[in-house]
mmCIF file of the C-alpha atoms, coordinates in Angstrom:
data_MODEL
# 
_entry.id   MODEL 
# 
loop_
_atom_site.group_PDB 
_atom_site.id 
_atom_site.type_symbol 
_atom_site.label_atom_id 
_atom_site.label_alt_id 
_atom_site.label_comp_id 
_atom_site.label_asym_id 
_atom_site.label_entity_id 
_atom_site.label_seq_id 
_atom_site.pdbx_PDB_ins_code 
_atom_site.Cartn_x 
_atom_site.Cartn_y 
_atom_site.Cartn_z 
_atom_site.occupancy 
_atom_site.B_iso_or_equiv 
_atom_site.pdbx_formal_charge 
_atom_site.auth_seq_id 
_atom_site.auth_comp_id 
_atom_site.auth_asym_id 
_atom_site.auth_atom_id 
_atom_site.pdbx_PDB_model_num 
ATOM 1   C CA . MET A 1 1   ? 12.480  16.612  -22.537 1.00 0.00 ? 1   MET A CA 1 
ATOM 2   C CA . THR A 1 2   ? 14.717  16.282  -19.443 1.00 0.00 ? 2   THR A CA 1 
ATOM 3   C CA . ALA A 1 3   ? 16.384  13.074  -18.259 1.00 0.00 ? 3   ALA A CA 1 
ATOM 4   C CA . GLU A 1 4   ? 13.995  13.078  -15.299 1.00 0.00 ? 4   GLU A CA 1 
ATOM 5   C CA . ASP A 1 5   ? 11.050  13.267  -17.653 1.00 0.00 ? 5   ASP A CA 1 
ATOM 6   C CA . ILE A 1 6   ? 12.295  10.247  -19.576 1.00 0.00 ? 6   ILE A CA 1 
ATOM 7   C CA . ARG A 1 7   ? 12.888  8.314   -16.348 1.00 0.00 ? 7   ARG A CA 1 
ATOM 8   C CA . SER A 1 8   ? 9.348   9.097   -15.249 1.00 0.00 ? 8   SER A CA 1 
ATOM 9   C CA . ARG A 1 9   ? 7.906   7.988   -18.587 1.00 0.00 ? 9   ARG A CA 1 
ATOM 10  C CA . LEU A 1 10  ? 9.872   4.740   -18.434 1.00 0.00 ? 10  LEU A CA 1 
ATOM 11  C CA . VAL A 1 11  ? 8.623   4.023   -14.925 1.00 0.00 ? 11  VAL A CA 1 
ATOM 12  C CA . ASP A 1 12  ? 5.029   4.710   -16.006 1.00 0.00 ? 12  ASP A CA 1 
ATOM 13  C CA . ALA A 1 13  ? 5.546   2.387   -18.963 1.00 0.00 ? 13  ALA A CA 1 
ATOM 14  C CA . ALA A 1 14  ? 6.866   -0.304  -16.719 1.00 0.00 ? 14  ALA A CA 1 
ATOM 15  C CA . VAL A 1 15  ? 3.882   0.034   -14.356 1.00 0.00 ? 15  VAL A CA 1 
ATOM 16  C CA . HIS A 1 16  ? 1.526   -0.206  -17.335 1.00 0.00 ? 16  HIS A CA 1 
ATOM 17  C CA . LEU A 1 17  ? 3.273   -3.332  -18.635 1.00 0.00 ? 17  LEU A CA 1 
ATOM 18  C CA . LEU A 1 18  ? 3.082   -4.922  -15.185 1.00 0.00 ? 18  LEU A CA 1 
ATOM 19  C CA . ALA A 1 19  ? -0.636  -4.283  -14.950 1.00 0.00 ? 19  ALA A CA 1 
ATOM 20  C CA . GLU A 1 20  ? -1.268  -5.660  -18.476 1.00 0.00 ? 20  GLU A CA 1 
ATOM 21  C CA . GLY A 1 21  ? 1.066   -8.640  -18.564 1.00 0.00 ? 21  GLY A CA 1 
ATOM 22  C CA . GLY A 1 22  ? 2.438   -9.338  -15.163 1.00 0.00 ? 22  GLY A CA 1 
ATOM 23  C CA . PRO A 1 23  ? 6.145   -9.500  -14.191 1.00 0.00 ? 23  PRO A CA 1 
ATOM 24  C CA . GLU A 1 24  ? 7.140   -11.452 -17.305 1.00 0.00 ? 24  GLU A CA 1 
ATOM 25  C CA . ALA A 1 25  ? 6.092   -8.414  -19.406 1.00 0.00 ? 25  ALA A CA 1 
ATOM 26  C CA . LEU A 1 26  ? 8.628   -6.198  -17.671 1.00 0.00 ? 26  LEU A CA 1 
ATOM 27  C CA . GLN A 1 27  ? 11.461  -6.332  -20.166 1.00 0.00 ? 27  GLN A CA 1 
ATOM 28  C CA . ALA A 1 28  ? 13.815  -3.558  -21.231 1.00 0.00 ? 28  ALA A CA 1 
ATOM 29  C CA . ARG A 1 29  ? 12.809  -3.868  -24.844 1.00 0.00 ? 29  ARG A CA 1 
ATOM 30  C CA . LYS A 1 30  ? 9.136   -3.635  -24.100 1.00 0.00 ? 30  LYS A CA 1 
ATOM 31  C CA . VAL A 1 31  ? 9.472   -0.779  -21.661 1.00 0.00 ? 31  VAL A CA 1 
ATOM 32  C CA . ALA A 1 32  ? 11.506  1.270   -24.127 1.00 0.00 ? 32  ALA A CA 1 
ATOM 33  C CA . ALA A 1 33  ? 9.042   0.520   -26.932 1.00 0.00 ? 33  ALA A CA 1 
ATOM 34  C CA . GLU A 1 34  ? 6.204   1.874   -24.780 1.00 0.00 ? 34  GLU A CA 1 
ATOM 35  C CA . VAL A 1 35  ? 7.790   5.321   -24.880 1.00 0.00 ? 35  VAL A CA 1 
ATOM 36  C CA . GLY A 1 36  ? 9.067   5.088   -28.433 1.00 0.00 ? 36  GLY A CA 1 
ATOM 37  C CA . ALA A 1 37  ? 12.726  4.694   -27.470 1.00 0.00 ? 37  ALA A CA 1 
ATOM 38  C CA . SER A 1 38  ? 15.417  2.078   -28.065 1.00 0.00 ? 38  SER A CA 1 
ATOM 39  C CA . THR A 1 39  ? 16.277  -0.513  -25.434 1.00 0.00 ? 39  THR A CA 1 
ATOM 40  C CA . MET A 1 40  ? 19.428  1.485   -24.639 1.00 0.00 ? 40  MET A CA 1 
ATOM 41  C CA . ALA A 1 41  ? 17.194  4.109   -22.947 1.00 0.00 ? 41  ALA A CA 1 
ATOM 42  C CA . VAL A 1 42  ? 16.662  1.765   -19.982 1.00 0.00 ? 42  VAL A CA 1 
ATOM 43  C CA . TYR A 1 43  ? 20.408  1.356   -19.526 1.00 0.00 ? 43  TYR A CA 1 
ATOM 44  C CA . THR A 1 44  ? 21.159  5.036   -20.088 1.00 0.00 ? 44  THR A CA 1 
ATOM 45  C CA . HIS A 1 45  ? 18.656  6.224   -17.492 1.00 0.00 ? 45  HIS A CA 1 
ATOM 46  C CA . PHE A 1 46  ? 18.645  3.351   -15.008 1.00 0.00 ? 46  PHE A CA 1 
ATOM 47  C CA . GLY A 1 47  ? 21.812  1.402   -15.626 1.00 0.00 ? 47  GLY A CA 1 
ATOM 48  C CA . GLY A 1 48  ? 19.756  -1.742  -16.147 1.00 0.00 ? 48  GLY A CA 1 
ATOM 49  C CA . MET A 1 49  ? 16.582  -3.564  -15.210 1.00 0.00 ? 49  MET A CA 1 
ATOM 50  C CA . GLY A 1 50  ? 17.537  -3.871  -11.533 1.00 0.00 ? 50  GLY A CA 1 
ATOM 51  C CA . GLU A 1 51  ? 17.423  -0.138  -11.003 1.00 0.00 ? 51  GLU A CA 1 
ATOM 52  C CA . LEU A 1 52  ? 14.254  0.167   -13.061 1.00 0.00 ? 52  LEU A CA 1 
ATOM 53  C CA . VAL A 1 53  ? 12.525  -2.424  -10.890 1.00 0.00 ? 53  VAL A CA 1 
ATOM 54  C CA . GLU A 1 54  ? 13.684  -0.447  -7.814  1.00 0.00 ? 54  GLU A CA 1 
ATOM 55  C CA . ALA A 1 55  ? 12.218  2.717   -9.315  1.00 0.00 ? 55  ALA A CA 1 
ATOM 56  C CA . VAL A 1 56  ? 8.907   0.898   -9.956  1.00 0.00 ? 56  VAL A CA 1 
ATOM 57  C CA . ALA A 1 57  ? 8.827   -0.189  -6.323  1.00 0.00 ? 57  ALA A CA 1 
ATOM 58  C CA . ARG A 1 58  ? 9.362   3.399   -5.217  1.00 0.00 ? 58  ARG A CA 1 
ATOM 59  C CA . GLU A 1 59  ? 6.464   4.399   -7.407  1.00 0.00 ? 59  GLU A CA 1 
ATOM 60  C CA . GLY A 1 60  ? 4.369   1.775   -5.683  1.00 0.00 ? 60  GLY A CA 1 
ATOM 61  C CA . PHE A 1 61  ? 5.224   3.292   -2.288  1.00 0.00 ? 61  PHE A CA 1 
ATOM 62  C CA . ARG A 1 62  ? 4.416   6.778   -3.592  1.00 0.00 ? 62  ARG A CA 1 
ATOM 63  C CA . ARG A 1 63  ? 0.949   5.623   -4.630  1.00 0.00 ? 63  ARG A CA 1 
ATOM 64  C CA . LEU A 1 64  ? 0.449   3.906   -1.298  1.00 0.00 ? 64  LEU A CA 1 
ATOM 65  C CA . ARG A 1 65  ? 1.595   7.040   0.511   1.00 0.00 ? 65  ARG A CA 1 
ATOM 66  C CA . ASP A 1 66  ? -0.841  9.210   -1.464  1.00 0.00 ? 66  ASP A CA 1 
ATOM 67  C CA . ASN A 1 67  ? -3.757  6.864   -0.948  1.00 0.00 ? 67  ASN A CA 1 
ATOM 68  C CA . LEU A 1 68  ? -3.128  6.565   2.800   1.00 0.00 ? 68  LEU A CA 1 
ATOM 69  C CA . GLY A 1 69  ? -3.175  10.348  3.052   1.00 0.00 ? 69  GLY A CA 1 
ATOM 70  C CA . ARG A 1 70  ? -6.043  11.007  0.723   1.00 0.00 ? 70  ARG A CA 1 
ATOM 71  C CA . ILE A 1 71  ? -8.791  11.055  3.339   1.00 0.00 ? 71  ILE A CA 1 
ATOM 72  C CA . PRO A 1 72  ? -8.125  13.703  6.039   1.00 0.00 ? 72  PRO A CA 1 
ATOM 73  C CA . PRO A 1 73  ? -8.172  12.686  9.754   1.00 0.00 ? 73  PRO A CA 1 
ATOM 74  C CA . GLY A 1 74  ? -11.492 12.833  11.543  1.00 0.00 ? 74  GLY A CA 1 
ATOM 75  C CA . ASP A 1 75  ? -12.476 13.037  15.185  1.00 0.00 ? 75  ASP A CA 1 
ATOM 76  C CA . ASP A 1 76  ? -12.046 9.318   15.854  1.00 0.00 ? 76  ASP A CA 1 
ATOM 77  C CA . PRO A 1 77  ? -8.425  8.182   15.620  1.00 0.00 ? 77  PRO A CA 1 
ATOM 78  C CA . VAL A 1 78  ? -9.199  4.491   15.588  1.00 0.00 ? 78  VAL A CA 1 
ATOM 79  C CA . ALA A 1 79  ? -11.720 4.996   12.755  1.00 0.00 ? 79  ALA A CA 1 
ATOM 80  C CA . ASP A 1 80  ? -8.922  6.847   10.934  1.00 0.00 ? 80  ASP A CA 1 
ATOM 81  C CA . ILE A 1 81  ? -6.692  3.759   11.278  1.00 0.00 ? 81  ILE A CA 1 
ATOM 82  C CA . PHE A 1 82  ? -9.433  1.547   9.845   1.00 0.00 ? 82  PHE A CA 1 
ATOM 83  C CA . VAL A 1 83  ? -9.910  3.958   6.928   1.00 0.00 ? 83  VAL A CA 1 
ATOM 84  C CA . LYS A 1 84  ? -6.189  3.710   6.207   1.00 0.00 ? 84  LYS A CA 1 
ATOM 85  C CA . ALA A 1 85  ? -6.504  -0.072  6.261   1.00 0.00 ? 85  ALA A CA 1 
ATOM 86  C CA . TYR A 1 86  ? -9.172  0.157   3.580   1.00 0.00 ? 86  TYR A CA 1 
ATOM 87  C CA . ALA A 1 87  ? -7.003  2.589   1.557   1.00 0.00 ? 87  ALA A CA 1 
ATOM 88  C CA . TYR A 1 88  ? -4.045  0.173   1.910   1.00 0.00 ? 88  TYR A CA 1 
ATOM 89  C CA . ARG A 1 89  ? -6.166  -2.694  0.615   1.00 0.00 ? 89  ARG A CA 1 
ATOM 90  C CA . HIS A 1 90  ? -7.612  -0.580  -2.190  1.00 0.00 ? 90  HIS A CA 1 
ATOM 91  C CA . THR A 1 91  ? -4.102  0.312   -3.346  1.00 0.00 ? 91  THR A CA 1 
ATOM 92  C CA . ALA A 1 92  ? -3.170  -3.377  -3.468  1.00 0.00 ? 92  ALA A CA 1 
ATOM 93  C CA . VAL A 1 93  ? -6.286  -4.766  -5.199  1.00 0.00 ? 93  VAL A CA 1 
ATOM 94  C CA . GLU A 1 94  ? -6.274  -1.928  -7.716  1.00 0.00 ? 94  GLU A CA 1 
ATOM 95  C CA . HIS A 1 95  ? -2.706  -2.706  -8.834  1.00 0.00 ? 95  HIS A CA 1 
ATOM 96  C CA . PRO A 1 96  ? -1.803  -6.176  -7.499  1.00 0.00 ? 96  PRO A CA 1 
ATOM 97  C CA . GLN A 1 97  ? 1.220   -6.602  -9.788  1.00 0.00 ? 97  GLN A CA 1 
ATOM 98  C CA . LEU A 1 98  ? 2.662   -3.243  -8.718  1.00 0.00 ? 98  LEU A CA 1 
ATOM 99  C CA . TYR A 1 99  ? 1.982   -4.096  -5.066  1.00 0.00 ? 99  TYR A CA 1 
ATOM 100 C CA . ALA A 1 100 ? 3.870   -7.380  -5.451  1.00 0.00 ? 100 ALA A CA 1 
ATOM 101 C CA . VAL A 1 101 ? 6.907   -5.657  -6.953  1.00 0.00 ? 101 VAL A CA 1 
ATOM 102 C CA . THR A 1 102 ? 6.795   -2.919  -4.345  1.00 0.00 ? 102 THR A CA 1 
ATOM 103 C CA . PHE A 1 103 ? 7.104   -5.362  -1.491  1.00 0.00 ? 103 PHE A CA 1 
ATOM 104 C CA . GLY A 1 104 ? 9.444   -7.800  -3.179  1.00 0.00 ? 104 GLY A CA 1 
ATOM 105 C CA . LEU A 1 105 ? 6.762   -10.450 -3.666  1.00 0.00 ? 105 LEU A CA 1 
ATOM 106 C CA . SER A 1 106 ? 7.698   -10.851 -7.309  1.00 0.00 ? 106 SER A CA 1 
ATOM 107 C CA . ALA A 1 107 ? 10.961  -10.502 -9.200  1.00 0.00 ? 107 ALA A CA 1 
ATOM 108 C CA . PRO A 1 108 ? 10.512  -9.400  -12.841 1.00 0.00 ? 108 PRO A CA 1 
ATOM 109 C CA . GLY A 1 109 ? 13.328  -10.856 -14.904 1.00 0.00 ? 109 GLY A CA 1 
ATOM 110 C CA . GLY A 1 110 ? 14.898  -12.170 -11.759 1.00 0.00 ? 110 GLY A CA 1 
ATOM 111 C CA . LYS A 1 111 ? 15.270  -8.623  -10.351 1.00 0.00 ? 111 LYS A CA 1 
ATOM 112 C CA . ARG A 1 112 ? 13.713  -8.063  -6.939  1.00 0.00 ? 112 ARG A CA 1 
ATOM 113 C CA . ALA A 1 113 ? 13.281  -4.630  -5.381  1.00 0.00 ? 113 ALA A CA 1 
ATOM 114 C CA . ALA A 1 114 ? 15.713  -4.250  -2.498  1.00 0.00 ? 114 ALA A CA 1 
ATOM 115 C CA . ILE A 1 115 ? 13.855  -1.588  -0.481  1.00 0.00 ? 115 ILE A CA 1 
ATOM 116 C CA . LYS A 1 116 ? 14.344  -2.371  3.202   1.00 0.00 ? 116 LYS A CA 1 
ATOM 117 C CA . GLY A 1 117 ? 13.898  -0.786  6.543   1.00 0.00 ? 117 GLY A CA 1 
ATOM 118 C CA . VAL A 1 118 ? 10.542  0.883   5.872   1.00 0.00 ? 118 VAL A CA 1 
ATOM 119 C CA . ALA A 1 119 ? 9.506   0.327   9.537   1.00 0.00 ? 119 ALA A CA 1 
ATOM 120 C CA . ASP A 1 120 ? 12.724  2.030   10.721  1.00 0.00 ? 120 ASP A CA 1 
ATOM 121 C CA . LEU A 1 121 ? 11.816  5.685   10.254  1.00 0.00 ? 121 LEU A CA 1 
ATOM 122 C CA . THR A 1 122 ? 15.413  6.768   10.964  1.00 0.00 ? 122 THR A CA 1 
ATOM 123 C CA . ASP A 1 123 ? 17.204  4.337   8.674   1.00 0.00 ? 123 ASP A CA 1 
ATOM 124 C CA . ALA A 1 124 ? 14.943  3.328   5.807   1.00 0.00 ? 124 ALA A CA 1 
ATOM 125 C CA . ASN A 1 125 ? 16.506  3.242   2.338   1.00 0.00 ? 125 ASN A CA 1 
ATOM 126 C CA . SER A 1 126 ? 13.197  4.348   0.816   1.00 0.00 ? 126 SER A CA 1 
ATOM 127 C CA . GLU A 1 127 ? 11.890  7.834   1.553   1.00 0.00 ? 127 GLU A CA 1 
ATOM 128 C CA . GLU A 1 128 ? 8.668   6.919   -0.167  1.00 0.00 ? 128 GLU A CA 1 
ATOM 129 C CA . GLY A 1 129 ? 8.174   3.817   1.995   1.00 0.00 ? 129 GLY A CA 1 
ATOM 130 C CA . ARG A 1 130 ? 8.991   5.788   5.158   1.00 0.00 ? 130 ARG A CA 1 
ATOM 131 C CA . GLU A 1 131 ? 6.468   8.458   4.205   1.00 0.00 ? 131 GLU A CA 1 
ATOM 132 C CA . ALA A 1 132 ? 3.784   5.834   3.516   1.00 0.00 ? 132 ALA A CA 1 
ATOM 133 C CA . LEU A 1 133 ? 4.223   4.180   6.923   1.00 0.00 ? 133 LEU A CA 1 
ATOM 134 C CA . SER A 1 134 ? 4.350   7.596   8.680   1.00 0.00 ? 134 SER A CA 1 
ATOM 135 C CA . HIS A 1 135 ? 0.624   7.959   7.936   1.00 0.00 ? 135 HIS A CA 1 
ATOM 136 C CA . ILE A 1 136 ? -0.070  4.879   10.089  1.00 0.00 ? 136 ILE A CA 1 
ATOM 137 C CA . VAL A 1 137 ? 2.462   6.035   12.725  1.00 0.00 ? 137 VAL A CA 1 
ATOM 138 C CA . ASP A 1 138 ? 0.721   9.393   13.050  1.00 0.00 ? 138 ASP A CA 1 
ATOM 139 C CA . ALA A 1 139 ? -2.724  7.816   13.334  1.00 0.00 ? 139 ALA A CA 1 
ATOM 140 C CA . SER A 1 140 ? -1.399  5.362   15.960  1.00 0.00 ? 140 SER A CA 1 
ATOM 141 C CA . ALA A 1 141 ? 0.067   8.210   17.986  1.00 0.00 ? 141 ALA A CA 1 
ATOM 142 C CA . ARG A 1 142 ? -3.296  9.983   18.029  1.00 0.00 ? 142 ARG A CA 1 
ATOM 143 C CA . ALA A 1 143 ? -5.055  6.791   19.181  1.00 0.00 ? 143 ALA A CA 1 
ATOM 144 C CA . ILE A 1 144 ? -2.537  6.492   22.017  1.00 0.00 ? 144 ILE A CA 1 
ATOM 145 C CA . GLU A 1 145 ? -2.860  10.139  23.001  1.00 0.00 ? 145 GLU A CA 1 
ATOM 146 C CA . ALA A 1 146 ? -6.670  9.775   23.025  1.00 0.00 ? 146 ALA A CA 1 
ATOM 147 C CA . GLY A 1 147 ? -6.390  6.874   25.462  1.00 0.00 ? 147 GLY A CA 1 
ATOM 148 C CA . ARG A 1 148 ? -7.883  4.408   23.007  1.00 0.00 ? 148 ARG A CA 1 
ATOM 149 C CA . PHE A 1 149 ? -4.655  2.399   22.778  1.00 0.00 ? 149 PHE A CA 1 
ATOM 150 C CA . ARG A 1 150 ? -2.394  1.723   25.773  1.00 0.00 ? 150 ARG A CA 1 
ATOM 151 C CA . GLN A 1 151 ? 0.888   3.596   26.016  1.00 0.00 ? 151 GLN A CA 1 
ATOM 152 C CA . ALA A 1 152 ? 3.454   2.357   23.564  1.00 0.00 ? 152 ALA A CA 1 
ATOM 153 C CA . GLU A 1 153 ? 5.834   3.619   20.886  1.00 0.00 ? 153 GLU A CA 1 
ATOM 154 C CA . PRO A 1 154 ? 3.666   4.751   17.932  1.00 0.00 ? 154 PRO A CA 1 
ATOM 155 C CA . LEU A 1 155 ? 6.079   3.110   15.475  1.00 0.00 ? 155 LEU A CA 1 
ATOM 156 C CA . GLU A 1 156 ? 5.727   -0.251  17.276  1.00 0.00 ? 156 GLU A CA 1 
ATOM 157 C CA . VAL A 1 157 ? 1.967   -0.003  17.166  1.00 0.00 ? 157 VAL A CA 1 
ATOM 158 C CA . ALA A 1 158 ? 1.965   1.059   13.541  1.00 0.00 ? 158 ALA A CA 1 
ATOM 159 C CA . SER A 1 159 ? 4.248   -1.856  12.616  1.00 0.00 ? 159 SER A CA 1 
ATOM 160 C CA . GLN A 1 160 ? 1.791   -4.294  14.253  1.00 0.00 ? 160 GLN A CA 1 
ATOM 161 C CA . LEU A 1 161 ? -1.130  -2.809  12.408  1.00 0.00 ? 161 LEU A CA 1 
ATOM 162 C CA . TRP A 1 162 ? 0.802   -2.755  9.145   1.00 0.00 ? 162 TRP A CA 1 
ATOM 163 C CA . SER A 1 163 ? 1.780   -6.394  9.586   1.00 0.00 ? 163 SER A CA 1 
ATOM 164 C CA . GLY A 1 164 ? -1.832  -7.421  10.093  1.00 0.00 ? 164 GLY A CA 1 
ATOM 165 C CA . VAL A 1 165 ? -3.215  -5.550  7.107   1.00 0.00 ? 165 VAL A CA 1 
ATOM 166 C CA . HIS A 1 166 ? -0.288  -6.429  4.841   1.00 0.00 ? 166 HIS A CA 1 
ATOM 167 C CA . GLY A 1 167 ? -0.699  -10.122 5.671   1.00 0.00 ? 167 GLY A CA 1 
ATOM 168 C CA . TYR A 1 168 ? -4.414  -9.997  4.922   1.00 0.00 ? 168 TYR A CA 1 
ATOM 169 C CA . VAL A 1 169 ? -3.932  -8.130  1.658   1.00 0.00 ? 169 VAL A CA 1 
ATOM 170 C CA . THR A 1 170 ? -1.184  -10.437 0.484   1.00 0.00 ? 170 THR A CA 1 
ATOM 171 C CA . LEU A 1 171 ? -3.400  -13.462 1.056   1.00 0.00 ? 171 LEU A CA 1 
ATOM 172 C CA . GLU A 1 172 ? -6.409  -11.792 -0.596  1.00 0.00 ? 172 GLU A CA 1 
ATOM 173 C CA . ILE A 1 173 ? -4.692  -10.823 -3.818  1.00 0.00 ? 173 ILE A CA 1 
ATOM 174 C CA . ALA A 1 174 ? -3.264  -14.338 -4.005  1.00 0.00 ? 174 ALA A CA 1 
ATOM 175 C CA . GLY A 1 175 ? -6.875  -15.614 -4.043  1.00 0.00 ? 175 GLY A CA 1 
ATOM 176 C CA . HIS A 1 176 ? -6.949  -17.324 -0.642  1.00 0.00 ? 176 HIS A CA 1 
ATOM 177 C CA . PHE A 1 177 ? -10.239 -15.795 0.510   1.00 0.00 ? 177 PHE A CA 1 
ATOM 178 C CA . GLY A 1 178 ? -12.295 -16.726 -2.479  1.00 0.00 ? 178 GLY A CA 1 
ATOM 179 C CA . GLU A 1 179 ? -14.208 -14.501 -4.873  1.00 0.00 ? 179 GLU A CA 1 
ATOM 180 C CA . ASP A 1 180 ? -16.439 -11.446 -4.571  1.00 0.00 ? 180 ASP A CA 1 
ATOM 181 C CA . ASN A 1 181 ? -14.247 -9.826  -1.870  1.00 0.00 ? 181 ASN A CA 1 
ATOM 182 C CA . ALA A 1 182 ? -15.670 -12.193 0.754   1.00 0.00 ? 182 ALA A CA 1 
ATOM 183 C CA . GLY A 1 183 ? -12.556 -11.827 2.844   1.00 0.00 ? 183 GLY A CA 1 
ATOM 184 C CA . VAL A 1 184 ? -13.255 -8.179  3.630   1.00 0.00 ? 184 VAL A CA 1 
ATOM 185 C CA . ASN A 1 185 ? -16.380 -8.902  5.651   1.00 0.00 ? 185 ASN A CA 1 
ATOM 186 C CA . GLN A 1 186 ? -15.230 -12.251 7.004   1.00 0.00 ? 186 GLN A CA 1 
ATOM 187 C CA . VAL A 1 187 ? -11.570 -11.411 7.786   1.00 0.00 ? 187 VAL A CA 1 
ATOM 188 C CA . LEU A 1 188 ? -10.437 -7.837  7.336   1.00 0.00 ? 188 LEU A CA 1 
ATOM 189 C CA . LEU A 1 189 ? -13.156 -5.997  9.267   1.00 0.00 ? 189 LEU A CA 1 
ATOM 190 C CA . PRO A 1 190 ? -13.066 -8.426  12.240  1.00 0.00 ? 190 PRO A CA 1 
ATOM 191 C CA . LEU A 1 191 ? -9.280  -8.333  12.133  1.00 0.00 ? 191 LEU A CA 1 
ATOM 192 C CA . GLY A 1 192 ? -9.327  -4.546  12.548  1.00 0.00 ? 192 GLY A CA 1 
ATOM 193 C CA . VAL A 1 193 ? -11.464 -4.816  15.695  1.00 0.00 ? 193 VAL A CA 1 
ATOM 194 C CA . THR A 1 194 ? -9.335  -7.633  17.088  1.00 0.00 ? 194 THR A CA 1 
ATOM 195 C CA . LEU A 1 195 ? -6.111  -5.630  16.553  1.00 0.00 ? 195 LEU A CA 1 
ATOM 196 C CA . ALA A 1 196 ? -7.613  -2.495  18.152  1.00 0.00 ? 196 ALA A CA 1 
ATOM 197 C CA . VAL A 1 197 ? -8.798  -4.415  21.168  1.00 0.00 ? 197 VAL A CA 1 
ATOM 198 C CA . GLY A 1 198 ? -5.426  -6.107  21.491  1.00 0.00 ? 198 GLY A CA 1 
ATOM 199 C CA . LEU A 1 199 ? -3.808  -2.693  21.497  1.00 0.00 ? 199 LEU A CA 1 
ATOM 200 C CA . GLY A 1 200 ? -6.006  -1.513  24.364  1.00 0.00 ? 200 GLY A CA 1 
ATOM 201 C CA . ASP A 1 201 ? -9.366  -0.406  22.922  1.00 0.00 ? 201 ASP A CA 1 
ATOM 202 C CA . THR A 1 202 ? -12.679 -1.803  24.167  1.00 0.00 ? 202 THR A CA 1 
ATOM 203 C CA . PRO A 1 203 ? -14.656 -4.146  21.896  1.00 0.00 ? 203 PRO A CA 1 
ATOM 204 C CA . GLU A 1 204 ? -17.577 -1.678  21.876  1.00 0.00 ? 204 GLU A CA 1 
ATOM 205 C CA . SER A 1 205 ? -15.463 1.362   20.968  1.00 0.00 ? 205 SER A CA 1 
ATOM 206 C CA . ALA A 1 206 ? -13.565 -0.565  18.290  1.00 0.00 ? 206 ALA A CA 1 
ATOM 207 C CA . ALA A 1 207 ? -16.766 -1.830  16.707  1.00 0.00 ? 207 ALA A CA 1 
ATOM 208 C CA . ARG A 1 208 ? -18.195 1.693   16.752  1.00 0.00 ? 208 ARG A CA 1 
ATOM 209 C CA . SER A 1 209 ? -15.087 3.034   15.094  1.00 0.00 ? 209 SER A CA 1 
ATOM 210 C CA . GLN A 1 210 ? -15.303 0.337   12.472  1.00 0.00 ? 210 GLN A CA 1 
ATOM 211 C CA . ARG A 1 211 ? -18.814 1.510   11.557  1.00 0.00 ? 211 ARG A CA 1 
ATOM 212 C CA . VAL A 1 212 ? -17.629 5.178   11.417  1.00 0.00 ? 212 VAL A CA 1 
ATOM 213 C CA . ALA A 1 213 ? -14.727 4.140   9.149   1.00 0.00 ? 213 ALA A CA 1 
ATOM 214 C CA . VAL A 1 214 ? -16.977 2.260   6.728   1.00 0.00 ? 214 VAL A CA 1 
ATOM 215 C CA . ASP A 1 215 ? -19.272 5.275   6.542   1.00 0.00 ? 215 ASP A CA 1 
ATOM 216 C CA . THR A 1 216 ? -16.314 7.601   5.991   1.00 0.00 ? 216 THR A CA 1 
ATOM 217 C CA . TRP A 1 217 ? -14.954 5.352   3.206   1.00 0.00 ? 217 TRP A CA 1 
ATOM 218 C CA . ARG A 1 218 ? -18.352 5.222   1.532   1.00 0.00 ? 218 ARG A CA 1 
ATOM 219 C CA . LYS A 1 219 ? -18.749 8.968   1.545   1.00 0.00 ? 219 LYS A CA 1 
ATOM 220 C CA . ALA A 1 220 ? -15.206 9.513   0.212   1.00 0.00 ? 220 ALA A CA 1 
ATOM 221 C CA . ASN A 1 221 ? -15.475 6.953   -2.539  1.00 0.00 ? 221 ASN A CA 1 
ATOM 222 C CA . GLY A 1 222 ? -18.948 7.416   -3.947  1.00 0.00 ? 222 GLY A CA 1 
ATOM 223 C CA . ASN A 1 223 ? -19.897 4.279   -5.849  1.00 0.00 ? 223 ASN A CA 1 
ATOM 224 C CA . ALA A 1 224 ? -17.099 2.292   -4.259  1.00 0.00 ? 224 ALA A CA 1 
ATOM 225 C CA . GLY A 1 225 ? -19.180 2.362   -1.106  1.00 0.00 ? 225 GLY A CA 1 
ATOM 226 C CA . HIS A 1 226 ? -18.326 -0.312  1.424   1.00 0.00 ? 226 HIS A CA 1 
ATOM 227 C CA . PRO A 1 227 ? -14.709 -1.489  1.344   1.00 0.00 ? 227 PRO A CA 1 
ATOM 228 C CA . SER A 1 228 ? -15.854 -4.883  0.126   1.00 0.00 ? 228 SER A CA 1 
ATOM 229 C CA . ASP A 1 229 ? -17.296 -3.180  -2.953  1.00 0.00 ? 229 ASP A CA 1 
ATOM 230 C CA . ASP A 1 230 ? -13.753 -2.629  -4.242  1.00 0.00 ? 230 ASP A CA 1 
ATOM 231 C CA . VAL A 1 231 ? -12.958 -4.650  -7.366  1.00 0.00 ? 231 VAL A CA 1 
ATOM 232 C CA . ARG A 1 232 ? -9.632  -5.539  -8.965  1.00 0.00 ? 232 ARG A CA 1 
# 
């Protein structure tokens, strides 16, 4: 087994511990035990818990990147943006503890991931984060080219969209919108239309794209159906 294999197994173990026990479960001893190694393995392959937490955050961005790119673009660029918003939310509610570590919202053992500059595609210190956001940048560029959004830098548009969805998701996983995913219908879906209109779309076109996006998500996710059918 190569050193990279061991690093990967340790990261997977850390993600599993996070999901099962929250940030307090992310301890060197427990992570090593998950893979049948001594505590020293964490220090040999990561130099300590700080670097391991950083590696966990990068894994979170990789999963976000993969989920954002999972459904191929369609004919409606604004619908594609909405689909990516659903994928973003799904990533967070499926693994809320990993999401919190990825974005520095929690600090296991006092160690907070130091990934910065994701919205600066030329100077981000996380390739995985840059690749995740690039999915939203590309979709924004297509919406601008199609005349749905007014002329602007795609990165600026994507950063606004990202800020809106990230804010919503952070509040939802913290329990601020109640139970049974009520926030999706009451907040997230209307928020998408509001953001699209603010960026230059018409209310009618934005609402139509929202319906297309919901249908696309339902077809791609089978029993998951409507975005609000997602469960933690």
